[in-house]
C-alpha positions as CSV (number, residue, x, y, z in Angstrom):
1,M,-23.6,-4.0,0.1
2,S,-25.5,-0.7,0.0
3,L,-23.8,2.6,-0.6
4,M,-24.9,3.9,2.8
5,L,-23.2,0.9,4.6
6,V,-20.0,1.4,2.5
7,R,-19.9,5.0,3.5
8,L,-20.5,4.2,7.2
9,L,-17.7,1.5,7.2
10,G,-15.2,3.6,5.4
11,L,-15.7,6.8,7.4
12,T,-16.0,5.4,10.9
13,T,-13.0,3.1,10.6
14,F,-11.0,5.9,9.0
15,V,-11.7,8.3,11.9
16,C,-11.0,5.6,14.6
17,N,-7.8,4.6,12.9
18,V,-6.5,8.1,12.6
19,F,-7.3,8.9,16.2
20,L,-5.7,5.7,17.6
21,Q,-2.6,6.0,15.3
22,T,-2.1,9.6,16.4
23,G,-2.1,8.4,20.0
24,A,0.3,5.6,19.3
25,V,2.7,8.0,17.7
26,I,2.5,10.6,20.4
27,F,2.5,8.3,23.4
28,E,4.9,5.7,22.1
29,H,7.0,4.3,24.9
30,K,10.5,5.8,24.6
31,S,12.2,3.0,26.5
32,I,11.8,0.4,23.7
33,S,15.1,-0.9,22.4
34,Y,14.5,-1.7,18.8
35,A,16.6,-4.1,16.8
36,Y,15.4,-1.9,13.9
37,S,12.6,0.5,13.5
38,P,11.3,3.1,11.0
39,H,12.5,6.6,11.6
40,P,9.8,8.2,13.8
41,Y,9.4,11.3,11.6
42,M,9.3,9.3,8.4
43,F,6.8,6.9,10.0
44,A,4.5,9.8,11.1
45,G,5.0,11.5,7.8
46,Y,3.8,8.4,5.9
47,L,0.8,8.1,8.1
48,L,-0.1,11.8,7.6
49,G,0.3,11.6,3.8
50,Q,-1.8,8.4,3.7
51,A,-4.5,10.0,5.8
52,F,-4.8,12.9,3.3
53,L,-4.9,10.4,0.4
54,Q,-7.6,8.3,2.1
55,A,-9.7,11.3,3.0
56,L,-9.6,12.4,-0.7
57,W,-10.5,8.8,-1.7
58,L,-13.4,8.6,0.8
59,L,-14.7,12.0,-0.2
60,R,-15.9,10.5,-3.5
61,L,-18.4,8.4,-1.6
62,F,-20.1,11.5,-0.2
63,V,-19.8,14.3,-2.8
64,D,-22.4,14.5,-5.5
65,P,-21.2,15.6,-9.0
66,W,-22.3,18.7,-10.8
67,D,-22.6,19.1,-14.5
68,E,-21.0,22.0,-16.5
69,S,-24.2,24.1,-16.3
70,G,-24.1,24.1,-12.6
71,S,-27.2,22.0,-12.1
72,K,-27.0,18.9,-9.9
73,T,-26.8,15.6,-11.7
74,E,-27.8,12.2,-10.5
75,A,-26.4,11.0,-7.2
76,L,-22.8,9.9,-7.2
77,T,-22.3,6.3,-8.1
78,P,-18.7,5.4,-7.1
79,E,-16.6,3.1,-9.3
80,A,-17.2,-0.6,-8.7
81,S,-13.6,-1.1,-7.6
82,Q,-14.0,1.5,-4.8
83,L,-17.2,-0.1,-3.5
84,A,-15.6,-3.6,-3.6
85,Y,-12.4,-2.5,-1.9
86,T,-13.9,-0.4,0.9
87,P,-14.9,-3.4,3.1
88,I,-11.3,-4.7,2.9
89,Y,-10.1,-1.2,3.7
90,A,-12.4,-1.0,6.7
91,L,-11.1,-4.3,8.0
92,G,-7.6,-3.1,7.6
93,N,-8.4,0.0,9.6
94,A,-9.9,-2.2,12.3
95,C,-6.7,-4.2,12.4
96,L,-4.5,-1.1,12.7
97,S,-6.8,0.3,15.5
98,A,-6.4,-2.9,17.4
99,W,-2.6,-2.8,16.7
100,A,-2.4,0.7,18.2
101,I,-4.2,-0.4,21.4
102,A,-1.9,-3.5,21.8
103,W,1.1,-1.3,21.1
104,L,0.3,1.2,23.7
105,Q,-0.2,-1.6,26.2
106,E,3.2,-3.0,25.3
107,R,1.6,-6.3,24.2
108,Y,4.1,-6.6,21.3
109,E,3.4,-10.3,20.5
110,A,-0.3,-9.6,20.0
111,A,0.6,-6.5,18.0
112,Q,2.8,-8.7,15.8
113,W,0.0,-11.1,15.0
114,I,-2.4,-8.3,14.3
115,S,0.1,-6.7,11.9
116,V,0.5,-10.1,10.1
117,V,-3.2,-10.4,9.6
118,N,-3.4,-6.9,8.3
119,T,-0.6,-7.5,5.9
120,V,-2.3,-10.6,4.5
121,L,-5.6,-8.7,4.2
122,Q,-4.0,-5.8,2.3
123,L,-2.2,-8.1,0.0
124,Y,-5.4,-9.8,-0.8
125,G,-7.1,-6.4,-1.5
126,M,-4.3,-5.2,-3.7
127,F,-4.2,-8.4,-5.8
128,F,-8.0,-8.6,-5.9
129,L,-8.1,-5.2,-7.6
130,K,-5.3,-6.4,-10.0
131,S,-6.9,-9.7,-10.8
132,G,-9.0,-8.2,-13.6
133,T,-12.3,-9.0,-12.0
134,L,-12.9,-5.2,-11.8
135,D,-12.0,-2.5,-14.3
136,T,-9.6,-0.2,-12.4
137,R,-8.5,1.9,-15.4
138,K,-11.0,4.6,-14.5
139,D,-10.2,4.4,-10.8
140,P,-6.4,4.8,-10.2
141,L,-7.0,6.5,-6.9
142,T,-8.4,3.2,-5.4
143,V,-5.3,1.3,-6.8
144,L,-3.1,3.9,-5.2
145,A,-5.0,3.7,-1.9
146,S,-4.7,-0.1,-1.8
147,K,-0.9,0.0,-2.5
148,T,-0.2,2.6,0.1
149,C,-2.1,0.6,2.6
150,T,-0.1,-2.5,1.6
151,A,3.2,-0.6,2.2
152,A,1.9,0.8,5.5
153,A,1.1,-2.8,6.6
154,L,4.6,-3.9,5.9
155,M,6.0,-0.9,7.8
156,F,3.8,-1.7,10.8
157,M,5.0,-5.3,10.7
158,W,8.7,-4.4,10.6
159,K,8.2,-1.9,13.4
160,T,6.6,-4.5,15.5
161,C,9.1,-7.2,14.7
162,G,11.9,-4.7,15.6
163,A,10.5,-4.4,19.1
164,I,10.6,-8.1,19.8
165,D,13.4,-9.4,17.6
166,K,16.6,-10.6,19.0
167,L,19.6,-8.3,18.7
168,S,21.8,-11.1,17.2
169,P,22.8,-10.7,13.5
170,P,20.2,-12.3,11.2
171,P,21.2,-15.4,9.2
172,I,21.8,-14.9,5.5
173,T,18.8,-17.0,4.5
174,E,16.5,-14.7,6.5
175,Q,18.0,-11.6,4.8
176,F,17.6,-13.2,1.4
177,H,14.0,-14.2,2.1
178,S,13.1,-10.7,3.2
179,G,14.7,-9.2,0.1
180,A,12.9,-11.7,-2.1
181,V,9.6,-10.7,-0.6
182,F,10.2,-7.0,-1.4
183,L,11.3,-7.9,-5.0
184,V,8.3,-10.2,-5.6
185,L,5.8,-7.6,-4.4
186,T,7.5,-4.9,-6.5
187,I,7.3,-6.9,-9.7
188,A,3.9,-8.5,-9.1
189,S,2.2,-5.2,-8.3
190,G,3.2,-3.6,-11.6
191,P,3.0,-2.2,-14.2
192,D,2.6,1.0,-12.2
193,P,5.4,1.9,-9.8
194,Y,3.2,2.9,-6.8
195,L,4.0,0.0,-4.5
196,G,7.7,-0.1,-5.5
197,L,8.1,3.6,-4.6
198,C,6.2,3.1,-1.3
199,L,8.5,0.1,-0.5
200,L,11.6,2.2,-1.1
201,Y,10.2,4.7,1.4
202,V,9.7,1.9,3.9
203,L,13.2,0.7,3.4
204,A,14.6,4.2,3.7
205,S,12.7,4.8,6.9
206,L,14.1,1.5,8.3
207,Y,17.6,2.5,7.4
208,C,17.3,5.9,8.9
209,G,15.6,4.8,12.1
210,Q,16.9,3.5,15.4
211,Y,18.7,0.2,15.3
212,H,20.8,-2.1,17.5
213,N,21.2,-4.8,14.8
214,I,23.9,-3.9,12.4
215,G,23.1,-6.9,10.2
216,W,19.6,-5.6,9.3
217,H,20.8,-2.0,9.1
218,Q,23.3,-3.0,6.4
219,T,20.8,-5.2,4.6
220,F,18.2,-2.5,3.9
221,P,20.3,-0.5,1.3
222,W,21.0,-3.8,-0.7
223,I,17.3,-4.6,-0.7
224,S,16.6,-1.0,-1.8
225,A,19.0,-1.3,-4.7
226,A,17.5,-4.6,-5.8
227,V,14.0,-3.0,-5.7
228,V,15.2,-0.1,-7.9
229,I,16.7,-2.5,-10.4
230,A,13.5,-4.5,-10.5
231,M,11.4,-1.3,-11.0
232,G,13.7,-0.3,-13.9
233,I,13.5,-3.7,-15.6
234,D,9.7,-3.8,-15.1
235,S,9.3,-0.3,-16.7
236,V,11.5,-1.3,-19.7
237,V,9.5,-4.5,-20.2
238,G,6.2,-2.6,-19.9
239,Y,7.3,0.0,-22.4
240,R,8.3,-2.6,-24.9
241,N,5.1,-4.5,-24.5
242,K,3.1,-1.2,-25.1
243,R,5.1,-0.6,-28.3
244,N,4.5,-4.1,-29.5
245,V,0.8,-3.8,-28.8
246,A,0.6,-0.4,-30.6
247,G,2.5,-1.8,-33.6
248,T,0.2,-4.8,-33.8
249,H,-2.8,-2.5,-33.8
250,D,-1.3,-0.3,-36.5
251,I,-0.6,-3.4,-38.7
252,E,-4.2,-4.6,-38.2
253,S,-5.6,-1.2,-39.0
254,G,-3.5,-1.0,-42.2
255,M,-4.7,-4.5,-43.3
256,R,-8.4,-3.5,-42.7
257,E,-7.9,-0.3,-44.7
258,A,-6.3,-2.2,-47.6
259,E,-9.2,-4.7,-47.6
260,C,-11.7,-1.9,-47.7
261,K,-10.0,-0.3,-50.7
262,T,-10.0,-3.6,-52.6
């Protein structure tokens, strides 16, 4: 895919998505009785922060670099990970734009299916970047963009489900499965804590938001606590692995130096 097409896809879908999401937030129907829902200010705040992050991320596709002497260098060639992820990002924006239209028309079942498709798409994009096919060490901004998009997809899905879910208390198995999904995503997305922190924000917004289902309202803090514990364990394991790798390199270097001396 050419750089021009990547630019066009990224920018046009970004602008459309921001425009439609702004309309969905401003003109949201106030008569909806949610079983649970993200807090409206926290929901809007996340979308606003994500828009700034994505604008910064997309800017790298258009701005040409300059060298230290002030003379223009060769045209910017974005990291391969950004070029590979942009089509997935554009499809996600298209899904969210369609979600906003369905949401404003109170077609909540259609919005739910759209949010599920978007969540699957964002999970694919996040794990595609993590698979090792692409070197993302020089491109942490793309990794951050993909993980914030994944958390946003989950927030949209929970918001939509809250509009159509029954008000009866959820069964224990459903609560357990939901918590397990958050835990698996937190651990599998490591070693960086980006997604885990975003998921904690999603859970906090669901806890602080409107609710008529006390069962889910009481479940969100327990899932949050489990996510925090998982992040702590993951960080400790990652730190020990780094120390072990560093120690192995030191031993190998010492052995090579001893062999050179002999």
